[in-house]
N, C-alpha and C positions, 0 to 999 in steps of 0.2 A: 323512503326518503325520508329525510328531516323535515320539520316544520319550516325552518328559515329558507331551505330549499323550494319547498313546493310553494310557498306564498311566492317568493320571486317568479317562479315559473308561471303561477296562475296570474299575477299581475302584469308580465309582460304579455302573456296570451291576450290580455284584455285589452293592451296597448294602453296601459296607465303607468304614469310616473308614481313614484312613493308619494309626492305631493298631493297628485289627485285621487290617490286611492285614499288617503288620511282624510282629505277633505269630503269625499263620497260617503266614505264609512263613518264619519263623525268621530274619529280617532285621532289622537294627536300624532303628528307627522314622527316625533321622537319614537314613538311606541313602535310605529312601522318601521322606523330604521331598526330600532333594537332587534325587533322579530326577526328582519330578515337577516341581521347581522349574525342572529343567534346569541346574542347578550341576553335575552329572556328565553329560557328553555321551555318553559310552559305558559299557556295563556288561557284566560277563561273562555267559556262555552259563548258568552255574550259577546267577545272581541272577535271570535270566530265567526259569529252569526253575522255582526256587521260588516265585516270584510269581505264574507261570503255574498251578503245582499249587494254590497258594491260590486264586486267582480260579475255578480250574474247579470247585472243590468247592462253589462258592456259585452257578454259574450254568451254563447248558447252551450257552453260546458254544462254537462249534468254533474250533479253530485259534488256541486264546491265544498258545502258546509260540510257533508259527511267526510270528504277527502281532509279538509283542514282539522276538524275535529279528531280523525284517526291519527293523522300525524301530530297534532298536539300531544296526545295521549300517547305516542309511541307506538302505535298498530301500524303493521306494513300493509295494510289494504289501502293505504294513502297514496293517491298520486298514479292512479289508473294509467 
């Protein structure tokens, strides 16, 4: 699964809007929009970490950080 698709799925599973995720993660809304739209193809570990913490605070999904980081690097183990 591509990073953009996985991020959207995880965000929706957590019941967050893009704006809510941006605020919770401390990341600009434009960055979240670009990540979900696939405009930004790769992101930093720091960004994945911030997003995963925001998502984990709203859901019981395990391995959010691992899934996001694998997808950001193009590895197939993301999105269990």
